[in-house]
C-alpha positions in Angstrom: 45.1 -49.3 42.5 44.2 -47.0 45.4 47.0 -45.8 47.6 46.4 -46.3 51.2 46.6 -43.2 53.3 48.0 -43.4 56.8 45.4 -43.5 59.5 45.9 -41.7 62.8 46.8 -45.1 64.3 49.5 -45.6 61.7 51.2 -42.3 62.2 54.0 -41.9 64.7 52.7 -40.3 67.9 53.9 -36.8 68.5 55.6 -36.1 71.8 54.1 -33.2 73.7 56.1 -30.8 75.8 55.3 -28.2 78.3 58.1 -25.6 78.7 58.4 -22.8 81.2 60.8 -20.0 80.5 62.4 -18.5 83.6 62.5 -14.8 84.4 61.2 -13.2 81.2 58.8 -10.2 80.8 59.0 -9.4 84.6 59.2 -5.8 85.6 60.3 -4.7 82.1 63.4 -7.0 82.1 64.3 -9.8 79.7 61.5 -8.9 77.3 60.5 -11.5 74.8 57.3 -11.4 72.7 55.4 -14.6 72.8 55.0 -14.5 69.0 58.8 -14.4 68.7 59.1 -17.3 71.1 56.6 -19.4 69.2 58.4 -18.6 65.9 61.8 -19.7 67.4 60.4 -23.0 68.7 58.6 -23.7 65.4 61.9 -23.0 63.5 63.5 -25.8 65.5 60.9 -28.2 63.8 58.3 -28.3 66.6 54.6 -28.1 65.7 51.4 -26.8 67.3 53.4 -24.2 69.3 51.1 -22.3 71.7 51.8 -19.9 74.5 49.8 -18.9 77.6 50.1 -15.5 79.1 53.2 -13.4 78.7 55.4 -15.1 81.2 56.9 -17.8 79.0 54.5 -20.8 79.2 54.7 -22.8 76.0 53.1 -26.1 74.8 54.3 -27.7 71.6 54.7 -31.1 69.9 57.3 -33.0 68.0 60.6 -34.7 68.4 61.2 -37.7 70.6 63.6 -36.2 73.0 62.8 -34.2 76.1 64.3 -33.3 79.4 67.7 -31.7 79.8 68.6 -32.1 76.1 65.5 -30.3 75.0 66.0 -27.6 77.6 69.6 -27.0 76.4 68.4 -26.8 72.8 65.7 -24.2 73.6 68.2 -22.2 75.8 70.8 -22.2 73.0 68.2 -21.1 70.4 67.0 -18.3 72.7 70.5 -17.0 73.3 71.3 -17.2 69.5 68.1 -15.5 68.3 67.4 -13.0 71.0 70.7 -12.6 72.9 68.8 -13.7 75.9 70.3 -16.0 78.5 67.5 -17.8 80.3 66.5 -21.2 81.6 63.8 -23.5 80.2 62.2 -26.1 82.3 60.4 -28.8 80.3 57.9 -31.4 81.4 56.0 -34.1 79.6 52.2 -34.2 80.0 52.6 -37.3 82.2 54.9 -35.4 84.5 52.5 -32.4 84.5 49.5 -34.7 85.4 51.6 -36.1 88.2 52.2 -32.6 89.6 48.5 -32.0 89.6 47.6 -35.4 91.1 50.1 -35.2 93.9 49.2 -31.6 95.1 49.4 -31.8 98.9 47.3 -28.6 99.2 43.9 -29.5 97.7 42.0 -27.1 99.9 44.2 -24.2 99.0 44.0 -25.1 95.3 40.2 -24.7 95.5 40.0 -21.8 98.0 42.9 -19.6 97.0 44.7 -21.0 93.8 46.5 -17.7 93.2 48.5 -18.1 96.4 49.5 -21.7 95.7 52.7 -21.9 93.7 54.5 -24.7 92.1 58.2 -24.0 91.7 59.5 -26.2 88.9 63.2 -27.0 89.3 66.0 -28.0 86.9 67.2 -30.8 89.1 65.7 -32.7 92.1 67.0 -31.1 95.3 68.7 -33.0 98.0 66.4 -33.9 100.9 68.7 -32.1 103.5 68.6 -28.9 101.4 64.8 -29.0 101.3 64.7 -29.5 105.1 67.1 -26.6 105.6 64.9 -24.4 103.4 61.8 -25.4 105.4 63.5 -24.7 108.7 64.5 -21.3 107.5 60.9 -20.2 106.7 60.0 -17.3 109.0 56.6 -16.4 107.6 53.3 -18.3 107.1 54.5 -20.1 103.9 54.4 -23.9 103.8 56.7 -25.9 101.5 56.2 -29.5 100.3 58.7 -31.1 97.9 57.9 -33.2 94.9 60.5 -34.8 92.5 61.7 -31.8 90.6 59.3 -29.2 92.0 58.1 -27.6 95.2 54.5 -26.8 96.2 54.4 -23.6 98.2 51.5 -21.8 99.9 51.8 -18.0 100.2 48.8 -17.2 102.4 49.8 -13.5 102.5 50.9 -13.4 98.9 54.4 -13.4 97.4 54.9 -9.6 97.2 56.2 -9.2 100.7 57.3 -12.7 101.4 60.9 -13.3 102.3 60.6 -16.7 100.7 61.7 -15.5 97.2 62.7 -17.5 94.2 66.3 -16.4 94.5 66.4 -17.6 98.1 64.9 -21.0 97.2 67.4 -21.4 94.3 70.3 -20.5 96.5 69.3 -22.9 99.3 68.5 -25.8 96.9 71.4 -25.2 94.6 69.3 -25.4 91.4 67.4 -23.1 89.0 63.6 -22.9 89.1 60.6 -20.9 88.1 57.2 -20.7 89.8 53.7 -20.8 88.4 50.5 -20.3 90.4 47.9 -23.1 90.5 45.6 -21.3 88.1 48.4 -21.3 85.5 49.3 -24.9 86.2 45.7 -25.9 85.4 45.5 -23.7 82.3 48.7 -25.3 80.9 47.3 -28.7 81.6 44.2 -27.9 79.6 46.3 -26.4 76.8 48.4 -29.6 76.6 45.4 -31.8 76.9 46.4 -33.3 80.2 
């Protein structure tokens, strides 16, 4: 009698995750090699771990849980293995696709994707905090809020802008990390979004 092997339809579907690591490999601080990061995530039982660039962009599969529990697990492992206290922001491919579909700046995305940033946030900010942040913008930057992210245009670039990540986090009362539109699209492709 021949044993039946499981077909792709019979196998449990792997949950995909897109994780962003906050504040690593910037200006020589909080250095973490991507090979080491991949190895740490794989050691937790995740599969198909891939990174993009050196700024902490990771796509991997496995496990059913996501969200805050997965972020806490990754943060704990990074602290244990590398003595590095940082934040992970995890999104599902569906959430990532939604970020792309709801982009309120399609012209900027085509014309100047390097100056369109998406700041991914740990928690959804309160509407009054977002309005206060917008009201405090003194430069040419424009902010639009999503569920747990902000879309921000930096027409003159981020280098000299007073609208910094630290200021945004302080005003909104949550942790975040930004990626430019090019990186958002590259991560979508890597995750098969």
